[in-house]
Backbone as ProteinMPNN parsed JSONL, in Angstrom:
{"seq_chain_A": "MATTKKTGRTGKMEDSEFHEFFIDELKDIYWAEKHLVKALPKMQKAATSPELTAAFEKHTQETQTHIDTLEQVFELLGEKATAKKCDAMAGLIEEANGVIEDTDAGTMIRDAGLILAAQKVEHYEIATYGTLRVFAANMGHTDVEELLSQTLENEKATDVALTEVAEGFINEQAAAE", "coords_chain_A": {"N_chain_A": [[-33.868, 3.157, -5.452], [-34.141, -0.188, -5.88], [-32.092, -2.902, -4.946], [-31.025, -5.962, -6.093], [-30.207, -8.651, -4.086], [-27.807, -11.144, -3.917], [-26.893, -14.13, -2.56], [-23.706, -15.311, -2.053], [-20.74, -17.394, -1.944], [-19.139, -16.014, -0.177], [-20.684, -14.177, 1.083], [-23.082, -11.584, 0.802], [-24.807, -9.492, -1.571], [-23.453, -9.457, -4.065], [-24.303, -8.572, -6.546], [-24.76, -5.902, -6.246], [-24.483, -2.318, -6.621], [-22.749, -1.175, -4.819], [-21.079, -3.341, -4.203], [-19.837, -3.68, -6.687], [-18.462, -1.264, -6.817], [-16.695, -1.684, -4.699], [-15.158, -3.847, -5.749], [-13.984, -2.495, -7.878], [-12.375, -0.676, -6.502], [-10.658, -2.459, -5.246], [-9.275, -3.347, -7.487], [-7.918, -1.036, -8.071], [-6.162, -0.678, -5.819], [-4.728, -2.967, -6.161], [-3.334, -2.464, -8.543], [-1.819, -0.377, -7.535], [-0.197, -1.667, -5.579], [1.213, -3.471, -7.218], [2.74, -1.741, -8.756], [4.144, -0.376, -6.837], [5.784, -2.375, -5.779], [7.661, -2.531, -7.744], [8.807, -0.013, -7.656], [9.957, 0.277, -5.127], [12.546, -1.089, -4.946], [14.164, 0.743, -6.349], [14.041, 2.934, -4.66], [15.261, 1.784, -2.476], [17.85, 1.38, -3.479], [18.613, 4.015, -3.758], [18.765, 4.915, -1.173], [20.753, 5.939, 1.64], [21.511, 5.215, 4.319], [22.165, 2.123, 6.029], [20.069, 1.146, 7.588], [17.734, 2.256, 6.489], [17.907, 1.224, 3.924], [17.588, -1.503, 4.504], [14.987, -1.395, 5.533], [13.512, -0.708, 3.244], [14.01, -2.949, 1.684], [12.73, -4.942, 3.19], [10.142, -3.914, 3.045], [9.62, -4.213, 0.326], [9.428, -7.003, 0.089], [7.202, -7.428, 1.754], [5.277, -6.033, 0.315], [5.009, -7.633, -1.934], [3.77, -9.775, -0.696], [1.36, -8.505, -0.079], [0.313, -8.2, -2.63], [-0.065, -10.89, -3.312], [-1.974, -11.514, -1.362], [-4.108, -9.866, -2.138], [-4.71, -11.124, -4.539], [-5.728, -13.502, -3.543], [-8.003, -12.436, -2.322], [-9.478, -11.537, -4.562], [-9.953, -14.04, -5.714], [-11.52, -15.28, -3.714], [-13.768, -13.716, -3.973], [-14.658, -14.482, -6.388], [-13.685, -13.233, -8.628], [-11.614, -12.063, -11.341], [-8.225, -11.33, -10.894], [-7.459, -8.263, -11.622], [-5.847, -5.259, -12.601], [-6.418, -1.782, -12.168], [-5.519, 1.374, -13.226], [-4.082, 3.292, -10.693], [-4.277, 6.446, -9.928], [-3.477, 7.922, -7.717], [-1.383, 6.403, -6.485], [0.373, 6.355, -8.628], [1.085, 9.039, -8.733], [2.299, 9.314, -6.203], [4.515, 7.621, -6.463], [5.827, 8.93, -8.511], [6.453, 11.245, -7.134], [8.267, 10.226, -5.241], [10.332, 9.507, -6.971], [11.029, 12.071, -7.764], [12.124, 13.052, -5.383], [14.481, 11.582, -5.306], [15.744, 12.557, -7.602], [16.025, 15.261, -6.924], [17.7, 15.446, -4.732], [20.942, 15.051, -3.236], [22.997, 12.22, -3.764], [23.98, 9.907, -1.212], [23.363, 11.395, 1.034], [21.815, 12.351, 4.154], [19.694, 13.961, 3.891], [18.511, 13.117, 1.519], [17.72, 10.564, 2.419], [15.88, 11.316, 4.421], [13.964, 12.526, 2.806], [13.205, 10.334, 1.236], [12.027, 8.744, 3.199], [9.875, 10.379, 3.881], [8.459, 10.299, 1.436], [7.896, 7.549, 1.337], [6.31, 7.254, 3.618], [4.091, 8.744, 2.909], [3.055, 7.057, 0.973], [2.458, 4.853, 2.625], [0.453, 5.945, 4.285], [-1.562, 6.448, 2.43], [-2.097, 3.799, 1.69], [-2.921, 2.744, 4.161], [-5.276, 4.204, 4.598], [-6.779, 3.287, 2.405], [-6.866, 0.403, 2.692], [-8.05, 0.283, 5.209], [-10.608, 1.352, 4.744], [-11.572, -0.402, 2.724], [-11.653, -2.763, 4.158], [-13.731, -2.257, 5.965], [-15.808, -1.935, 4.13], [-15.925, -4.581, 3.15], [-16.722, -5.906, 5.484], [-19.265, -4.778, 5.844], [-20.608, -5.914, 3.749], [-20.684, -8.513, 4.396], [-18.529, -10.126, 3.781], [-16.65, -11.847, 5.383], [-14.291, -13.403, 5.335], [-12.733, -12.077, 3.452], [-12.604, -9.62, 4.714], [-10.968, -10.289, 6.901], [-8.498, -10.894, 5.627], [-7.901, -8.384, 4.488], [-7.682, -6.921, 6.819], [-5.367, -7.99, 7.945], [-3.446, -7.1, 6.111], [-3.782, -4.351, 6.442], [-2.882, -4.002, 9.111], [-0.208, -4.687, 8.751], [0.619, -2.605, 7.061], [0.36, -0.439, 8.797], [2.318, -1.123, 10.679], [4.615, -0.926, 9.112], [4.653, 1.816, 8.628], [5.144, 2.759, 11.247], [7.683, 1.632, 11.638], [9.181, 3.052, 9.725], [8.98, 5.621, 10.8], [10.419, 5.248, 13.158], [13.013, 4.81, 12.127], [13.468, 7.296, 10.929], [13.261, 9.07, 13.134], [15.197, 8.013, 14.728], [17.806, 8.733, 13.879], [18.139, 9.813, 11.32], [16.619, 12.178, 10.626], [17.741, 14.064, 12.374], [20.441, 14.089, 11.55], [20.065, 14.894, 8.911], [19.155, 17.486, 9.269], [21.473, 18.658, 10.145], [23.11, 18.682, 7.952]], "CA_chain_A": [[-33.647, 2.089, -6.398], [-33.985, -1.472, -5.194], [-30.955, -3.69, -5.395], [-31.194, -7.402, -5.891], [-29.104, -9.239, -3.331], [-27.564, -12.543, -4.226], [-25.97, -14.694, -1.587], [-22.621, -16.097, -2.643], [-19.989, -18.178, -0.967], [-18.49, -15.153, 0.812], [-21.608, -13.238, 1.716], [-24.248, -11.122, 0.062], [-24.725, -8.242, -2.323], [-22.53, -9.518, -5.184], [-24.823, -7.849, -7.707], [-25.078, -4.518, -5.908], [-23.605, -1.253, -7.093], [-21.719, -1.031, -3.786], [-20.13, -4.435, -4.406], [-19.068, -3.357, -7.895], [-17.543, -0.19, -6.414], [-15.693, -2.374, -3.881], [-14.286, -4.576, -6.67], [-13.237, -1.486, -8.616], [-11.35, -0.147, -5.597], [-9.668, -3.532, -5.086], [-8.454, -3.305, -8.695], [-7.107, 0.168, -7.922], [-5.074, -0.932, -4.866], [-3.925, -4.035, -6.772], [-2.415, -1.743, -9.43], [-0.913, 0.38, -6.673], [0.778, -2.583, -4.979], [2.053, -4.027, -8.279], [3.69, -0.712, -9.182], [4.99, -0.073, -5.69], [6.796, -3.427, -5.642], [8.698, -2.212, -8.722], [9.423, 1.265, -7.283], [10.705, 0.184, -3.865], [13.979, -1.36, -5.122], [14.834, 1.986, -6.754], [14.164, 3.72, -3.431], [16.265, 1.069, -1.677], [19.161, 1.668, -4.07], [18.909, 5.437, -3.551], [18.941, 5.184, 0.26], [22.126, 6.042, 2.127], [21.743, 4.467, 5.56], [21.849, 0.697, 5.982], [18.767, 0.921, 8.224], [16.679, 2.574, 5.52], [18.044, 0.232, 2.868], [16.957, -2.729, 5.011], [13.542, -1.151, 5.642], [12.944, -0.783, 1.899], [14.069, -4.343, 1.252], [11.639, -5.623, 3.898], [8.887, -3.396, 2.503], [9.427, -4.83, -0.985], [8.937, -8.366, 0.341], [5.837, -7.319, 2.288], [4.397, -5.583, -0.771], [4.708, -8.825, -2.731], [2.761, -10.507, 0.083], [0.09, -7.801, -0.248], [-0.173, -8.563, -3.969], [-0.566, -12.265, -3.192], [-3.199, -11.467, -0.557], [-5.173, -9.312, -2.988], [-5.098, -12.17, -5.486], [-6.617, -14.383, -2.766], [-9.269, -11.71, -2.15], [-10.202, -11.632, -5.833], [-10.393, -15.425, -5.865], [-12.642, -15.492, -2.787], [-14.925, -12.98, -4.482], [-15.006, -15.014, -7.701], [-13.291, -12.22, -9.611], [-10.271, -12.156, -11.897], [-7.332, -10.299, -10.339], [-7.044, -7.321, -12.653], [-5.442, -3.968, -12.071], [-6.917, -0.555, -12.793], [-4.537, 2.393, -12.854], [-4.305, 4.072, -9.478], [-3.645, 7.746, -10.134], [-2.854, 8.352, -6.463], [-0.082, 5.739, -6.33], [1.241, 6.828, -9.713], [1.596, 10.332, -8.285], [3.202, 9.113, -5.066], [5.759, 7.05, -6.994], [6.473, 10.035, -9.226], [7.0, 12.13, -6.109], [9.464, 9.567, -4.702], [11.371, 9.671, -7.989], [11.436, 13.47, -7.676], [13.013, 13.177, -4.224], [15.778, 11.03, -5.716], [16.335, 13.484, -8.572], [16.252, 16.587, -6.346], [18.606, 15.402, -3.583], [22.265, 14.491, -3.526], [23.262, 10.847, -3.316], [24.841, 9.783, -0.046], [23.028, 12.367, 2.088], [20.684, 12.056, 5.026], [18.562, 14.733, 3.35], [17.838, 12.196, 0.6], [17.039, 9.541, 3.22], [14.702, 11.94, 5.043], [12.984, 12.691, 1.735], [12.688, 9.007, 0.875], [11.108, 8.329, 4.269], [8.658, 11.178, 3.691], [7.737, 9.741, 0.284], [7.4, 6.218, 1.705], [5.21, 7.38, 4.577], [2.91, 9.182, 2.155], [2.524, 5.822, 0.396], [1.863, 4.065, 3.709], [-0.798, 6.566, 4.736], [-2.544, 6.172, 1.383], [-2.472, 2.39, 1.793], [-3.675, 2.575, 5.415], [-6.628, 4.72, 4.346], [-7.453, 2.412, 1.449], [-7.166, -0.906, 3.288], [-9.005, 0.476, 6.306], [-11.945, 1.529, 4.174], [-11.98, -1.63, 2.04], [-11.971, -3.738, 5.214], [-15.077, -1.921, 6.449], [-16.731, -2.289, 3.046], [-16.067, -6.047, 3.152], [-17.519, -6.255, 6.669], [-20.641, -4.361, 5.61], [-21.228, -6.806, 2.767], [-20.669, -9.882, 4.902], [-17.371, -10.863, 3.269], [-15.802, -11.928, 6.575], [-12.978, -13.942, 4.981], [-12.048, -10.975, 2.788], [-12.349, -8.637, 5.77], [-9.814, -10.764, 7.671], [-7.292, -10.712, 4.815], [-7.637, -6.95, 4.384], [-7.255, -6.487, 8.156], [-3.96, -8.381, 8.09], [-2.65, -6.171, 5.313], [-3.866, -3.053, 7.107], [-1.988, -4.016, 10.273], [1.156, -4.678, 8.232], [0.892, -1.245, 6.571], [0.551, 0.399, 9.989], [3.619, -1.478, 11.262], [5.645, -0.358, 8.24], [4.671, 3.249, 8.901], [5.818, 2.925, 12.536], [9.1, 1.312, 11.432], [9.778, 4.184, 9.017], [9.082, 6.716, 11.769], [11.527, 4.929, 14.063], [14.268, 5.053, 11.412], [13.598, 8.749, 10.761], [13.495, 9.729, 14.42], [16.376, 7.431, 15.351], [19.006, 9.513, 13.577], [18.167, 10.406, 9.975], [16.15, 13.568, 10.608], [18.728, 14.897, 13.075], [21.605, 14.238, 10.689], [19.669, 15.683, 7.736], [19.085, 18.887, 9.696], [22.839, 19.144, 10.344], [23.842, 18.727, 6.673]], "C_chain_A": [[-33.379, 0.809, -5.622], [-32.828, -2.235, -5.798], [-31.235, -5.148, -5.099], [-29.979, -7.926, -5.157], [-29.025, -10.718, -3.659], [-26.561, -13.062, -3.205], [-24.975, -15.572, -2.308], [-21.858, -16.811, -1.559], [-19.309, -17.31, 0.076], [-19.455, -14.187, 1.475], [-22.749, -12.876, 0.807], [-23.885, -9.913, -0.78], [-23.781, -8.277, -3.524], [-23.011, -8.748, -6.415], [-25.091, -6.378, -7.425], [-24.063, -3.538, -6.494], [-22.454, -1.043, -6.103], [-20.653, -2.113, -3.94], [-19.247, -4.162, -5.623], [-18.054, -2.254, -7.61], [-16.385, -0.773, -5.602], [-14.687, -3.098, -4.777], [-13.402, -3.588, -7.434], [-12.099, -0.917, -7.763], [-10.286, -1.198, -5.28], [-8.723, -3.561, -6.295], [-7.477, -2.132, -8.644], [-5.919, -0.099, -6.984], [-4.18, -2.063, -5.378], [-2.902, -3.41, -7.729], [-1.366, -1.024, -8.589], [0.185, -0.518, -6.103], [1.732, -3.137, -6.046], [3.086, -3.011, -8.778], [4.628, -0.321, -8.043], [6.105, -1.108, -5.553], [7.937, -3.224, -6.648], [9.464, -0.94, -8.34], [10.31, 1.153, -6.042], [12.187, -0.174, -4.046], [14.776, -0.126, -5.566], [15.042, 2.886, -5.526], [15.234, 3.102, -2.526], [17.671, 1.406, -2.176], [19.578, 3.117, -3.808], [19.181, 5.776, -2.086], [20.419, 5.153, 0.637], [22.357, 5.122, 3.323], [21.379, 2.993, 5.405], [20.476, 0.381, 6.584], [17.624, 1.18, 7.251], [16.722, 1.595, 4.352], [17.343, -1.068, 3.273], [15.44, -2.573, 5.114], [12.874, -1.246, 4.28], [12.976, -2.209, 1.361], [12.933, -5.145, 1.89], [10.287, -5.203, 3.321], [8.587, -3.997, 1.133], [8.856, -6.235, -0.826], [7.494, -8.342, 0.848], [4.851, -6.9, 1.207], [4.053, -6.748, -1.689], [3.664, -9.682, -2.016], [1.395, -9.842, -0.065], [-0.526, -8.102, -1.61], [-0.786, -9.959, -3.925], [-1.886, -12.307, -2.423], [-4.358, -10.915, -1.382], [-5.626, -10.338, -4.027], [-5.993, -13.199, -4.804], [-7.992, -13.741, -2.604], [-10.096, -11.803, -3.432], [-10.761, -13.045, -6.028], [-11.586, -15.723, -4.962], [-13.928, -14.834, -3.279], [-15.37, -13.477, -5.855], [-14.69, -14.052, -8.826], [-11.89, -12.513, -10.123], [-9.445, -11.019, -11.301], [-6.834, -9.421, -11.481], [-6.77, -5.972, -12.0], [-6.063, -2.839, -12.878], [-6.014, 0.572, -12.314], [-4.993, 3.206, -11.648], [-3.546, 5.384, -9.631], [-2.925, 8.228, -8.876], [-1.478, 7.718, -6.308], [0.88, 6.172, -7.421], [1.876, 8.162, -9.32], [2.575, 10.206, -7.137], [4.542, 8.529, -5.517], [6.544, 8.122, -7.755], [7.126, 10.996, -8.234], [8.27, 11.526, -5.492], [10.624, 9.676, -5.693], [11.902, 11.098, -7.994], [12.376, 13.719, -6.506], [14.414, 12.702, -4.61], [16.491, 12.004, -6.661], [16.765, 14.805, -7.935], [17.193, 16.613, -5.152], [19.922, 14.753, -3.996], [22.383, 13.088, -2.968], [24.17, 10.883, -2.089], [24.539, 10.752, 1.077], [21.855, 11.872, 2.928], [19.465, 12.872, 4.602], [17.79, 13.845, 2.376], [17.078, 11.14, 1.395], [15.784, 10.1, 3.881], [13.595, 12.118, 4.007], [12.375, 11.372, 1.296], [11.723, 8.483, 1.935], [9.796, 9.088, 4.146], [7.818, 10.593, 2.558], [7.127, 8.385, 0.637], [6.24, 6.309, 2.698], [3.946, 7.928, 3.922], [2.237, 7.968, 1.515], [1.811, 5.012, 1.471], [0.529, 4.646, 4.149], [-1.908, 6.384, 3.709], [-3.036, 4.729, 1.505], [-3.287, 2.121, 3.061], [-5.114, 3.053, 5.217], [-7.415, 3.772, 3.44], [-7.834, 1.079, 2.071], [-8.151, -0.786, 4.443], [-10.432, 0.592, 5.798], [-12.436, 0.254, 3.496], [-12.349, -2.727, 3.039], [-13.384, -3.504, 5.745], [-16.127, -2.234, 5.386], [-16.995, -3.793, 3.051], [-16.945, -6.489, 4.321], [-18.991, -5.923, 6.439], [-21.364, -5.245, 4.613], [-21.209, -8.264, 3.209], [-19.537, -10.742, 4.37], [-16.343, -11.015, 4.399], [-14.407, -12.476, 6.266], [-12.125, -12.87, 4.305], [-11.686, -9.901, 3.814], [-11.104, -9.019, 6.571], [-8.509, -10.557, 6.901], [-6.916, -9.234, 4.705], [-7.174, -6.381, 5.72], [-5.788, -6.817, 8.389], [-3.056, -7.421, 7.319], [-2.647, -4.791, 5.95], [-2.9, -2.985, 8.284], [-0.525, -4.001, 9.831], [1.54, -3.292, 7.736], [1.14, -0.296, 7.745], [1.92, 0.136, 10.617], [4.771, -0.91, 10.42], [5.769, 1.136, 8.469], [5.42, 3.533, 10.204], [7.319, 2.677, 12.375], [9.824, 2.457, 10.715], [9.951, 5.386, 9.949], [10.257, 6.477, 12.705], [12.877, 5.166, 13.401], [14.506, 6.56, 11.297], [13.974, 9.427, 12.068], [14.731, 9.203, 15.126], [17.631, 8.257, 15.109], [18.938, 10.278, 12.261], [17.736, 11.872, 9.991], [17.165, 14.51, 11.264], [19.951, 15.139, 12.197], [21.281, 15.059, 9.44], [19.636, 17.172, 8.077], [20.48, 19.489, 9.855], [23.623, 19.257, 9.039], [23.772, 20.115, 6.041]], "O_chain_A": [[-32.471, 0.759, -4.793], [-32.614, -2.214, -7.01], [-31.631, -5.512, -3.991], [-28.846, -7.671, -5.564], [-30.026, -11.434, -3.676], [-25.495, -12.476, -3.022], [-25.346, -16.46, -3.075], [-22.271, -16.835, -0.399], [-18.93, -17.82, 1.131], [-19.049, -13.439, 2.364], [-23.319, -13.728, 0.126], [-22.775, -9.389, -0.694], [-23.341, -7.218, -3.97], [-22.198, -8.322, -7.236], [-25.605, -5.674, -8.294], [-22.933, -3.905, -6.816], [-21.324, -0.767, -6.505], [-19.46, -1.833, -3.82], [-18.038, -4.393, -5.579], [-16.924, -2.299, -8.098], [-15.23, -0.394, -5.799], [-13.48, -2.968, -4.573], [-12.207, -3.828, -7.612], [-10.992, -0.705, -8.258], [-9.125, -0.849, -5.067], [-7.52, -3.772, -6.144], [-6.346, -2.233, -9.119], [-4.783, 0.225, -7.33], [-2.993, -2.103, -5.055], [-1.732, -3.792, -7.719], [-0.175, -1.061, -8.897], [1.364, -0.165, -6.145], [2.932, -3.255, -5.798], [4.187, -3.391, -9.177], [5.785, 0.026, -8.281], [7.244, -0.757, -5.245], [9.052, -3.693, -6.423], [10.644, -0.808, -8.666], [11.308, 1.865, -5.929], [13.023, 0.398, -3.348], [15.939, 0.024, -5.192], [16.089, 3.516, -5.379], [16.013, 3.815, -1.893], [18.569, 1.683, -1.382], [20.765, 3.405, -3.655], [19.768, 6.817, -1.793], [21.219, 4.438, 0.033], [23.305, 4.335, 3.327], [20.406, 2.654, 4.731], [19.8, -0.546, 6.139], [16.661, 0.415, 7.196], [15.677, 1.184, 3.849], [16.6, -1.656, 2.487], [14.696, -3.507, 4.817], [11.784, -1.805, 4.165], [12.057, -2.626, 0.655], [12.259, -5.925, 1.218], [9.398, -6.034, 3.133], [7.428, -4.262, 0.812], [7.914, -6.612, -1.523], [6.666, -9.145, 0.417], [3.712, -7.367, 1.189], [2.924, -6.842, -2.172], [2.778, -10.249, -2.656], [0.38, -10.531, -0.166], [-1.743, -8.243, -1.729], [-1.884, -10.184, -4.435], [-2.803, -13.044, -2.787], [-5.468, -11.444, -1.326], [-6.811, -10.404, -4.354], [-6.922, -13.715, -5.426], [-9.018, -14.41, -2.732], [-11.286, -12.115, -3.383], [-11.902, -13.217, -6.455], [-12.555, -16.347, -5.397], [-15.028, -15.329, -3.035], [-16.334, -12.965, -6.424], [-15.356, -14.057, -9.862], [-11.08, -13.131, -9.432], [-9.911, -9.883, -11.216], [-5.911, -9.786, -12.209], [-7.376, -5.605, -10.993], [-6.213, -2.927, -14.097], [-5.773, 0.705, -11.114], [-6.109, 3.723, -11.592], [-2.325, 5.427, -9.482], [-1.879, 8.871, -8.967], [-0.505, 8.418, -6.029], [2.074, 6.339, -7.169], [3.065, 8.382, -9.55], [3.58, 10.917, -7.098], [5.59, 8.913, -4.998], [7.768, 8.204, -7.65], [8.224, 11.497, -8.475], [9.239, 12.244, -5.249], [11.765, 9.91, -5.294], [13.096, 11.315, -8.206], [13.317, 14.506, -6.618], [15.409, 13.347, -4.279], [17.692, 12.242, -6.53], [17.755, 15.403, -8.356], [17.464, 17.682, -4.607], [19.993, 14.01, -4.974], [21.935, 12.799, -1.859], [25.013, 11.768, -1.946], [25.357, 10.926, 1.982], [21.025, 11.086, 2.472], [18.332, 12.511, 4.92], [16.56, 13.818, 2.4], [15.922, 10.847, 1.089], [14.744, 9.441, 3.901], [12.423, 11.886, 4.302], [11.179, 11.293, 1.016], [10.718, 7.851, 1.607], [8.723, 8.503, 4.29], [6.609, 10.414, 2.704], [5.983, 8.103, 0.281], [5.295, 5.524, 2.623], [2.839, 7.599, 4.35], [1.011, 7.857, 1.512], [0.695, 4.538, 1.261], [-0.428, 3.902, 4.362], [-3.066, 6.188, 4.075], [-4.237, 4.466, 1.432], [-4.243, 1.346, 3.026], [-6.058, 2.376, 5.625], [-8.587, 3.495, 3.694], [-8.99, 0.663, 1.991], [-8.995, -1.662, 4.632], [-11.351, -0.003, 6.36], [-13.591, -0.133, 3.671], [-13.255, -3.522, 2.789], [-14.14, -4.454, 5.949], [-17.205, -2.738, 5.701], [-18.143, -4.229, 2.966], [-17.811, -7.349, 4.161], [-19.868, -6.707, 6.804], [-22.593, -5.323, 4.623], [-21.664, -9.145, 2.48], [-19.581, -11.965, 4.496], [-15.288, -10.382, 4.368], [-13.433, -12.046, 6.883], [-10.925, -12.775, 4.564], [-10.588, -9.344, 3.78], [-10.278, -8.161, 6.881], [-7.522, -10.092, 7.471], [-5.742, -8.88, 4.817], [-6.36, -5.458, 5.75], [-5.051, -6.016, 8.964], [-2.023, -6.985, 7.828], [-1.608, -4.131, 5.99], [-2.174, -2.002, 8.431], [0.308, -3.363, 10.477], [2.665, -2.845, 7.963], [2.031, 0.551, 7.685], [2.601, 1.071, 11.039], [5.781, -0.467, 10.966], [6.878, 1.667, 8.5], [6.24, 4.45, 10.259], [8.134, 3.427, 12.913], [10.957, 2.789, 11.065], [10.963, 6.084, 9.884], [11.009, 7.404, 13.009], [13.796, 5.673, 14.044], [15.614, 7.039, 11.539], [14.887, 10.252, 12.112], [15.262, 9.86, 16.022], [18.43, 8.46, 16.023], [19.616, 11.294, 12.105], [18.424, 12.72, 9.424], [17.413, 15.611, 10.772], [20.443, 16.264, 12.111], [22.116, 15.828, 8.965], [20.041, 18.011, 7.273], [20.651, 20.7, 9.714], [24.693, 19.866, 9.018], [24.331, 20.333, 4.966]]}, "name": "protein", "num_of_chains": 1, "seq": "MATTKKTGRTGKMEDSEFHEFFIDELKDIYWAEKHLVKALPKMQKAATSPELTAAFEKHTQETQTHIDTLEQVFELLGEKATAKKCDAMAGLIEEANGVIEDTDAGTMIRDAGLILAAQKVEHYEIATYGTLRVFAANMGHTDVEELLSQTLENEKATDVALTEVAEGFINEQAAAE"}
């Protein structure tokens, strides 16, 4: 099936099925980020250690930046920033809520569980942004590719920061509880 390519201000292929799939996936991660920014304060409140509390506070601020960046991406692509329910993120947020419900407040076990839940979110986001960045590159959307690359690097850094908190003392203390 031949696809008509139309050159736009950010590249080519705006009318292609692949481009439409790309936009659909951007809507999916936009929903994910908008719901995550609401879930993180609950995780922050449930955390025991000041280090994890601070990490969740920082992550909330960064997630708002990711939302703003996605809105820029939609604008560059000439699209309205709309969200489409992300079943994966909905499930990950539900799982984080389950950790809070299933663990005792004030324990390192809860903190270890919250880190596990947060890292599952990070890995989902790393996979998504990594793929969307490559999609953008393949369609010639270099400005969009750059924005998605910045977010990807931030997601990777957050994952590393969470690992450092976990390995610094939380996992050891959780094992001793």
